[in-house]
C-alpha positions as a Markdown table, in Angstrom:
| # | Residue | x | y | z |
|---|---|---|---|---|
| 1 | Met | -113.1 | -18.3 | -12.8 |
| 2 | Pro | -114.3 | -21.7 | -11.6 |
| 3 | Asp | -116.4 | -23.9 | -14.0 |
| 4 | Pro | -119.9 | -24.2 | -12.4 |
| 5 | Val | -120.6 | -27.5 | -14.1 |
| 6 | Ala | -117.4 | -29.1 | -13.1 |
| 7 | Asn | -118.1 | -27.9 | -9.4 |
| 8 | Leu | -121.7 | -29.2 | -9.6 |
| 9 | Asp | -120.4 | -32.7 | -11.0 |
| 10 | Arg | -117.8 | -32.9 | -8.0 |
| 11 | Leu | -120.4 | -32.0 | -5.5 |
| 12 | Leu | -123.0 | -34.5 | -6.8 |
| 13 | Arg | -120.5 | -37.3 | -7.2 |
| 14 | Leu | -120.0 | -36.8 | -3.3 |
| 15 | Leu | -123.7 | -36.9 | -2.7 |
| 16 | Val | -125.1 | -39.7 | -5.0 |
| 17 | Cys | -124.5 | -43.2 | -6.0 |
| 18 | Pro | -125.8 | -45.0 | -9.0 |
| 19 | Glu | -129.5 | -45.6 | -9.0 |
| 20 | Thr | -130.0 | -42.8 | -6.4 |
| 21 | Val | -133.4 | -41.2 | -6.7 |
| 22 | Cys | -133.0 | -37.2 | -6.9 |
| 23 | Phe | -136.1 | -35.2 | -6.4 |
| 24 | Ile | -136.2 | -31.8 | -8.2 |
| 25 | Lys | -138.8 | -29.0 | -8.2 |
| 26 | Asp | -140.8 | -29.2 | -11.3 |
| 27 | Leu | -140.5 | -25.8 | -13.0 |
| 28 | His | -143.5 | -24.0 | -14.4 |
| 29 | Ile | -143.1 | -22.3 | -17.8 |
| 30 | Tyr | -145.0 | -19.1 | -16.2 |
| 31 | Leu | -142.7 | -18.0 | -13.3 |
| 32 | Gly | -144.6 | -14.7 | -12.3 |
| 33 | Asp | -142.6 | -11.5 | -12.5 |
| 34 | Met | -139.2 | -13.1 | -13.2 |
| 35 | Asn | -137.4 | -11.3 | -16.1 |
| 36 | Leu | -136.3 | -13.0 | -19.3 |
| 37 | Arg | -132.6 | -13.0 | -18.2 |
| 38 | Ser | -133.2 | -14.5 | -14.7 |
| 39 | Met | -135.5 | -17.1 | -16.3 |
| 40 | Ala | -132.8 | -17.9 | -18.8 |
| 41 | Val | -130.3 | -18.5 | -16.0 |
| 42 | Leu | -132.7 | -20.5 | -14.0 |
| 43 | Phe | -133.5 | -22.9 | -16.8 |
| 44 | Arg | -129.8 | -23.2 | -17.9 |
| 45 | Asn | -128.8 | -24.2 | -14.3 |
| 46 | Phe | -131.9 | -26.6 | -14.2 |
| 47 | Gly | -130.6 | -28.4 | -17.3 |
| 48 | Arg | -127.0 | -28.4 | -16.0 |
| 49 | Ile | -128.3 | -30.2 | -12.7 |
| 50 | Glu | -130.4 | -32.7 | -14.9 |
| 51 | Asp | -127.5 | -33.5 | -17.1 |
| 52 | Val | -125.2 | -34.0 | -14.3 |
| 53 | Leu | -127.6 | -36.3 | -12.5 |
| 54 | Val | -128.3 | -38.3 | -15.6 |
| 55 | Ser | -124.6 | -38.8 | -16.2 |
| 56 | Leu | -124.3 | -40.1 | -12.7 |
| 57 | Lys | -127.0 | -42.7 | -13.6 |
| 58 | Cys | -129.4 | -41.1 | -11.0 |
| 59 | Arg | -133.2 | -41.5 | -11.4 |
| 60 | Val | -134.8 | -38.1 | -11.5 |
| 61 | Lys | -138.3 | -37.5 | -10.1 |
| 62 | Tyr | -140.1 | -34.1 | -10.6 |
| 63 | Leu | -142.2 | -32.8 | -7.9 |
| 64 | Lys | -144.9 | -30.0 | -8.3 |
| 65 | Pro | -144.6 | -27.2 | -5.9 |
| 66 | Asp | -148.1 | -27.7 | -4.7 |
| 67 | Trp | -147.0 | -31.0 | -3.2 |
| 68 | Trp | -144.9 | -29.4 | -0.6 |
| 69 | Gln | -145.8 | -25.5 | -0.4 |
| 70 | Lys | -149.3 | -25.4 | 0.9 |
| 71 | Ala | -149.3 | -23.5 | 4.2 |
| 72 | His | -146.3 | -25.4 | 5.4 |
| 73 | Leu | -143.1 | -24.0 | 4.5 |
| 74 | Lys | -141.0 | -23.0 | 7.3 |
| 75 | Gly | -143.0 | -24.1 | 10.3 |
| 76 | Arg | -143.7 | -27.6 | 8.8 |
| 77 | Ala | -140.0 | -28.0 | 7.7 |
| 78 | Gln | -138.8 | -27.2 | 11.3 |
| 79 | Ala | -141.3 | -29.7 | 12.6 |
| 80 | Leu | -140.0 | -32.4 | 10.3 |
| 81 | Phe | -136.4 | -31.7 | 10.9 |
| 82 | Pro | -136.1 | -30.3 | 14.4 |
| 83 | Lys | -132.2 | -30.7 | 14.5 |
| 84 | Val | -131.8 | -28.4 | 11.5 |
| 85 | Glu | -131.7 | -24.6 | 11.7 |
| 86 | Val | -134.6 | -23.9 | 9.0 |
| 87 | Thr | -134.8 | -20.5 | 7.3 |
| 88 | Leu | -137.2 | -19.6 | 4.5 |
| 89 | Lys | -134.4 | -20.4 | 2.1 |
| 90 | Thr | -133.8 | -23.9 | 3.2 |
| 91 | Ala | -137.4 | -24.7 | 4.0 |
| 92 | Asp | -138.0 | -25.4 | 0.3 |
| 93 | Ala | -135.3 | -27.9 | 0.0 |
| 94 | Leu | -136.3 | -29.8 | 3.3 |
| 95 | Leu | -139.9 | -30.0 | 2.0 |
| 96 | Ile | -138.9 | -31.3 | -1.2 |
| 97 | Leu | -136.8 | -33.9 | 0.4 |
| 98 | Glu | -139.9 | -35.0 | 2.7 |
| 99 | Ala | -142.2 | -35.0 | -0.3 |
| 100 | Gly | -139.8 | -37.1 | -2.2 |
| 101 | Arg | -139.3 | -39.4 | 0.7 |
| 102 | Met | -143.0 | -39.9 | 1.1 |
| 103 | Leu | -143.6 | -40.4 | -2.7 |
| 104 | Phe | -140.7 | -42.9 | -2.8 |
| 105 | Ala | -142.0 | -44.9 | 0.3 |
| 106 | Gln | -145.3 | -45.2 | -1.4 |
| 107 | Thr | -144.3 | -46.2 | -5.0 |
| 108 | Glu | -140.6 | -47.5 | -5.2 |
| 109 | Pro | -138.8 | -50.2 | -3.5 |
| 110 | Pro | -135.5 | -49.0 | -1.5 |
| 111 | Cys | -132.4 | -48.1 | -3.4 |
| 112 | Ser | -129.5 | -50.3 | -2.9 |
| 113 | Thr | -126.2 | -48.5 | -2.5 |
| 114 | Asn | -124.0 | -51.2 | -3.6 |
């Protein structure tokens, strides 16, 4: 059985460089109707992602869902990324990316890739 942490590490090493800023959805303690097992898996995976990003010397920024969820979702994501086939499953990720880019442009200098 493949090691999910090793696979995540390999994938993120391809996608990020040191000092890359990574944007992650800020998880809330109350997650609605989610059962305890699902919540445990979600938080375990969240921690794995954080750990791998830190080991790669990434700067992690947390974005609250209300930043990018209000009445936009699929339509807004499609307007922002017209060349991407947006679905309800991918809209979240694209809107997190856009919110992070907006936040980063307002508060941080550009990241060097050297």
